[in-house]
SERO-4910 file (N, C-alpha, C, O; in steps of 0.05 Angstrom, whole numbers):
BEGIN
 pado doro    nc1    nc2    nc3   cac1   cac2   cac3    cc1    cc2    cc3    oc1    oc2    oc3
  Met    A   5711   2916   2656   5741   2915   2668   5754   2939   2658   5749   2948   2636
  Asp    A   5771   2950   2674   5787   2971   2668   5815   2965   2672   5823   2942   2675
  Asp    A   5831   2987   2672   5862   2980   2673   5870   2969   2700   5887   2952   2703
  Leu    A   5856   2982   2721   5862   2970   2747   5856   2943   2752   5871   2929   2765
  Asp    A   5832   2932   2742   5826   2904   2742   5849   2887   2730   5859   2867   2741
  His    A   5857   2896   2705   5876   2879   2692   5900   2879   2707   5911   2858   2709
  Lys    A   5911   2902   2721   5937   2901   2735   5931   2883   2758   5948   2866   2763
  Ile    A   5908   2884   2775   5900   2864   2798   5904   2833   2787   5918   2816   2799
  Ile    A   5891   2829   2766   5890   2803   2756   5921   2794   2750   5929   2773   2758
  Asn    A   5936   2811   2735   5961   2804   2732   5982   2795   2755   6000   2778   2753
  Leu    A   5975   2812   2776   5990   2807   2799   5983   2783   2812   6001   2770   2823
  Met    A   5956   2774   2813   5945   2751   2825   5957   2723   2807   5958   2700   2815
  Arg    A   5964   2733   2782   5972   2707   2766   6001   2701   2772   6010   2679   2767
  Val    A   6015   2721   2784   6047   2716   2792   6041   2700   2820   6048   2677   2824
  Asp    A   6027   2716   2837   6024   2705   2863   5998   2706   2873   5989   2727   2883
  Gly    A   5979   2681   2871   5955   2676   2877   5949   2683   2912   5927   2689   2921
  Arg    A   5967   2682   2923   5964   2686   2953   5975   2714   2964   5977   2720   2987
  Ala    A   5981   2731   2943   5985   2758   2952   5963   2772   2967   5939   2771   2960
  Ser    A   5971   2784   2988   5951   2800   3004   5940   2823   2990   5954   2833   2972
  Asn    A   5916   2834   2995   5900   2856   2985   5920   2881   2991   5925   2897   2973
  Ala    A   5931   2883   3017   5951   2906   3019   5975   2905   3001   5984   2926   2992
  Lys    A   5987   2881   2993   6008   2882   2973   5999   2889   2949   6012   2907   2937
  Ile    A   5980   2879   2939   5968   2886   2914   5963   2917   2913   5971   2930   2894
  Ala    A   5950   2929   2934   5944   2958   2934   5968   2973   2931   5968   2992   2916
  Arg    A   5991   2965   2947   6016   2978   2946   6026   2980   2916   6035   3000   2905
  Glu    A   6023   2955   2902   6035   2952   2877   6020   2971   2855   6033   2981   2836
  Val    A   5993   2975   2858   5977   2987   2837   5970   3016   2847   5959   3032   2832
  Gly    A   5976   3023   2872   5973   3049   2882   5944   3058   2889   5936   3081   2885
  Val    A   5931   3039   2900   5904   3044   2908   5897   3034   2938   5915   3021   2949
  Ser    A   5876   3037   2949   5875   3029   2980   5869   2999   2977   5864   2990   2955
  Glu    A   5870   2983   3002   5869   2958   3002   5839   2951   3002   5831   2930   2992
  Gly    A   5821   2971   3013   5791   2967   3008   5781   2965   2978   5763   2949   2971
  Thr    A   5795   2984   2960   5791   2984   2934   5799   2952   2921   5784   2940   2905
  Val    A   5822   2944   2929   5829   2918   2918   5810   2895   2922   5801   2880   2905
  Arg    A   5804   2896   2951   5781   2876   2963   5758   2880   2948   5748   2859   2940
  Arg    A   5747   2899   2943   5722   2905   2927   5725   2897   2898   5706   2888   2885
  Arg    A   5747   2901   2888   5750   2893   2859   5755   2864   2859   5744   2852   2840
  Leu    A   5768   2848   2874   5770   2823   2874   5744   2812   2881   5734   2793   2868
  Arg    A   5735   2822   2898   5705   2806   2906   5688   2807   2879   5676   2787   2873
  Arg    A   5687   2830   2865   5670   2835   2843   5682   2815   2821   5666   2803   2807
  Leu    A   5706   2813   2817   5719   2795   2795   5711   2767   2799   5704   2755   2779
  Val    A   5712   2754   2822   5703   2731   2831   5673   2728   2826   5666   2710   2812
  Ala    A   5657   2744   2835   5631   2742   2833   5617   2744   2807   5595   2733   2801
  Asp    A   5632   2758   2792   5623   2759   2761   5636   2739   2745   5635   2740   2720
  Asp    A   5651   2718   2759   5664   2695   2744   5680   2704   2725   5680   2693   2703
  Val    A   5699   2729   2732   5720   2737   2711   5745   2720   2716   5761   2713   2699
  Val    A   5747   2715   2747   5768   2699   2754   5759   2682   2775   5739   2685   2788
  Lys    A   5778   2660   2777   5773   2639   2796   5800   2636   2813   5821   2631   2801
  Ile    A   5800   2639   2839   5823   2636   2855   5824   2607   2866   5809   2599   2884
  Ile    A   5845   2591   2855   5842   2563   2859   5875   2556   2862   5892   2572   2855
  Ala    A   5881   2531   2872   5906   2521   2872   5909   2501   2849   5893   2482   2845
  Val    A   5929   2505   2834   5935   2490   2813   5957   2472   2818   5980   2481   2819
  Pro    A   5952   2444   2821   5973   2429   2828   5995   2418   2806   5987   2412   2784
  Asn    A   6019   2416   2811   6038   2408   2791   6037   2381   2795   6046   2371   2816
  Leu    A   6026   2364   2775   6018   2337   2775   6046   2319   2775   6046   2298   2788
  Glu    A   6064   2327   2763   6090   2311   2766   6100   2310   2796   6110   2290   2805
  Lys    A   6096   2334   2812   6106   2333   2839   6086   2315   2856   6091   2307   2878
  Leu    A   6065   2311   2844   6047   2296   2861   6045   2266   2852   6028   2250   2860
  Gly    A   6064   2260   2837   6071   2233   2830   6056   2224   2805   6053   2200   2801
  Tyr    A   6046   2242   2789   6034   2238   2763   6056   2236   2742   6059   2256   2728
  Ala    A   6072   2214   2737   6095   2218   2723   6090   2219   2695   6110   2225   2682
  Thr    A   6065   2215   2682   6061   2215   2657   6038   2236   2651   6015   2231   2658
  Thr    A   6044   2260   2638   6021   2278   2627   6021   2277   2599   6041   2274   2584
  Ala    A   5997   2280   2593   5993   2277   2561   5969   2293   2552   5950   2297   2567
  Leu    A   5970   2302   2526   5947   2315   2514   5937   2295   2493   5952   2284   2478
  Ile    A   5912   2289   2493   5900   2268   2478   5883   2283   2456   5866   2298   2466
  Gly    A   5885   2282   2431   5868   2292   2411   5849   2270   2404   5856   2247   2401
  Ile    A   5825   2277   2402   5803   2257   2397   5786   2266   2370   5778   2289   2367
  Gln    A   5782   2249   2355   5767   2249   2333   5736   2235   2341   5735   2213   2351
  Thr    A   5715   2249   2335   5689   2240   2341   5674   2233   2313   5683   2240   2291
  Gly    A   5652   2219   2317   5632   2213   2296   5616   2242   2292   5614   2257   2312
  Pro    A   5607   2247   2272   5590   2271   2265   5569   2278   2286   5552   2262   2293
  Gly    A   5571   2303   2297   5553   2308   2317   5555   2300   2344   5539   2306   2361
  Lys    A   5580   2285   2348   5586   2275   2373   5601   2289   2396   5603   2282   2419
  Gln    A   5613   2314   2382   5633   2326   2400   5626   2334   2428   5642   2330   2446
  Asp    A   5599   2346   2433   5590   2351   2457   5585   2327   2475   5590   2330   2499
  Thr    A   5578   2304   2467   5571   2281   2478   5597   2271   2489   5601   2266   2513
  Val    A   5617   2269   2470   5642   2256   2480   5658   2277   2499   5672   2268   2517
  Ala    A   5657   2303   2496   5668   2320   2513   5655   2321   2543   5669   2324   2563
  Asn    A   5631   2318   2543   5614   2314   2569   5622   2292   2581   5624   2294   2606
  Ala    A   5626   2268   2569   5635   2245   2580   5662   2244   2593   5666   2233   2615
  Leu    A   5680   2256   2578   5710   2260   2587   5708   2279   2612   5720   2275   2633
  Ala    A   5692   2300   2606   5692   2319   2632   5686   2305   2660   5693   2314   2682
  Leu    A   5671   2283   2654   5665   2266   2684   5684   2250   2692   5681   2239   2714
  Leu    A   5708   2245   2678   5730   2227   2685   5747   2242   2701   5757   2262   2692
  Pro    A   5754   2233   2728   5773   2247   2747   5800   2249   2734   5814   2267   2742
  Glu    A   5807   2233   2716   5834   2235   2703   5838   2258   2682   5859   2267   2674
  Ala    A   5814   2266   2676   5814   2289   2654   5818   2318   2673   5801   2324   2691
  Gln    A   5836   2330   2667   5847   2356   2677   5832   2377   2662   5818   2394   2674
  Tyr    A   5834   2376   2635   5823   2396   2616   5812   2382   2595   5824   2363   2585
  Val    A   5786   2391   2587   5773   2379   2563   5764   2405   2545   5751   2424   2555
  Ala    A   5770   2403   2520   5758   2429   2504   5750   2418   2477   5764   2400   2467
  Ile    A   5729   2425   2465   5718   2423   2440   5733   2441   2423   5733   2465   2428
  Thr    A   5747   2430   2400   5766   2445   2386   5754   2449   2355   5732   2440   2348
  Thr    A   5771   2462   2337   5771   2461   2312   5797   2444   2301   5816   2438   2316
  Gly    A   5795   2439   2277   5820   2424   2261   5818   2397   2261   5796   2387   2257
  Ala    A   5840   2383   2264   5843   2355   2259   5828   2339   2281   5817   2317   2276
  Tyr    A   5829   2350   2305   5814   2337   2327   5788   2350   2338   5789   2375   2339
  Asp    A   5767   2339   2344   5743   2348   2352   5744   2357   2382   5729   2375   2390
  Val    A   5762   2343   2400   5760   2344   2426   5791   2340   2435   5805   2322   2426
  Phe    A   5801   2358   2454   5830   2351   2467   5821   2347   2499   5805   2361   2511
  Val    A   5837   2327   2507   5833   2323   2537   5867   2327   2547   5885   2319   2532
  Trp    A   5870   2337   2568   5896   2338   2582   5892   2322   2608   5875   2325   2624
  Thr    A   5912   2303   2609   5911   2287   2634   5937   2283   2651   5957   2294   2641
  Gly    A   5939   2272   2672   5962   2267   2688   5955   2238   2700   5935   2234   2713
  Leu    A   5976   2217   2694   5971   2194   2705   5996   2180   2718   6017   2187   2708
  Pro    A   5997   2165   2737   6024   2152   2751   6041   2140   2730   6065   2142   2734
  Ser    A   6033   2129   2710   6050   2114   2694   6045   2116   2666   6024   2128   2660
  Ala    A   6059   2106   2647   6053   2101   2620   6033   2078   2617   6015   2078   2599
  Glu    A   6035   2059   2633   6017   2036   2634   5989   2047   2643   5969   2041   2630
  Ala    A   5989   2061   2664   5961   2076   2672   5948   2090   2649   5923   2090   2645
  Leu    A   5969   2103   2631   5957   2122   2607   5942   2101   2588   5920   2105   2579
  Gly    A   5957   2078   2582   5947   2061   2565   5917   2053   2574   5897   2055   2559
  Asp    A   5917   2044   2597   5896   2033   2608   5873   2054   2608   5849   2047   2604
  Phe    A   5879   2079   2613   5859   2104   2610   5849   2103   2578   5826   2103   2572
  Leu    A   5870   2103   2561   5862   2105   2532   5843   2085   2525   5824   2090   2512
  Arg    A   5849   2057   2535   5830   2031   2527   5809   2032   2539   5787   2034   2528
  Asp    A   5813   2031   2565   5788   2028   2586   5770   2051   2590   5746   2047   2597
  Lys    A   5777   2071   2587   5758   2097   2591   5753   2110   2565   5730   2108   2555
  Ile    A   5771   2123   2554   5767   2141   2529   5755   2119   2505   5736   2123   2490
  Gly    A   5769   2100   2504   5760   2077   2478   5731   2070   2484   5717   2062   2465
  Leu    A   5723   2071   2507   5698   2059   2513   5671   2080   2510   5648   2073   2515
  Ile    A   5679   2105   2502   5660   2127   2504   5647   2125   2478   5662   2124   2458
  Pro    A   5619   2124   2474   5606   2124   2450   5611   2149   2431   5608   2171   2441
  Gly    A   5619   2147   2408   5624   2170   2393   5658   2175   2387   5667   2191   2370
  Val    A   5670   2161   2403   5700   2165   2397   5712   2147   2376   5712   2123   2379
  Gln    A   5722   2160   2354   5730   2145   2330   5759   2139   2329   5768   2118   2323
  Arg    A   5773   2160   2337   5802   2158   2335   5815   2174   2358   5803   2193   2367
  Thr    A   5839   2166   2369   5855   2185   2387   5883   2187   2380   5895   2167   2371
  Glu    A   5896   2208   2383   5926   2209   2382   5932   2222   2407   5919   2241   2416
  Thr    A   5955   2209   2421   5966   2218   2445   5991   2230   2444   6009   2218   2432
  Phe    A   5995   2255   2456   6021   2273   2458   6028   2268   2485   6014   2279   2502
  Val    A   6049   2253   2494   6057   2250   2519   6080   2273   2523   6098   2274   2507
  Asn    A   6079   2289   2544   6097   2309   2553   6122   2299   2558   6125   2281   2573
  Leu    A   6141   2310   2546   6170   2300   2557   6182   2318   2573   6200   2311   2588
  Ser    A   6175   2342   2572   6186   2363   2588   6166   2388   2585   6157   2396   2563
  Ile    A   6160   2400   2610   6142   2424   2607   6165   2448   2614   6181   2446   2633
  Lys    A   6164   2467   2599   6181   2492   2598   6166   2515   2607   6178   2534   2617
  Lys    A   6140   2515   2605   6126   2539   2617   6100   2533   2626   6087   2520   2610
  Arg    A   6090   2539   2649   6069   2532   2664   6053   2556   2675   6055   2563   2699
  Thr    A   6036   2569   2657   6021   2592   2667   5992   2588   2661   5987   2572   2643
  Tyr    A   5974   2600   2673   5946   2597   2667   5934   2628   2659   5942   2647   2672
  Gly    A   5919   2632   2642   5906   2655   2636   5925   2673   2617   5948   2666   2612
  Leu    A   5913   2697   2609   5924   2714   2587   5937   2736   2604   5927   2746   2624
  Val    A   5961   2743   2593   5969   2769   2605   5953   2794   2596   5947   2798   2572
  Leu    A   5945   2810   2615   5924   2826   2610   5939   2855   2612   5926   2875   2608
***
């Protein structure tokens, strides 16, 4: 990756629907160059162009980050089981007080309680959870600024 790739990615982060022509004008190269660069960045799995829904606007009034402590050596098993749940928007194995974090969006606090008890609580290897309910999201971006 070079400076041009970084500029293209940063422009796509701001507007994922920007045309190749618009990006080309912004970075000072031809549209064909942008098209080839984007094709390569996607093919090499450097970037993925997707729609990221705003869960709150879709009726998921309760969003939460859940820290999970697992039994020894159970991080991968628990994380893989969580990744299969449709409610899990993001799952990561981490360091620190929690072995796994899962981010979820659900229609209500009651649905969050059901998810914690009936789904996460039944996964073998889960020892303890702590739930951090989002009260307000002040920034919503994805990826690093390059």
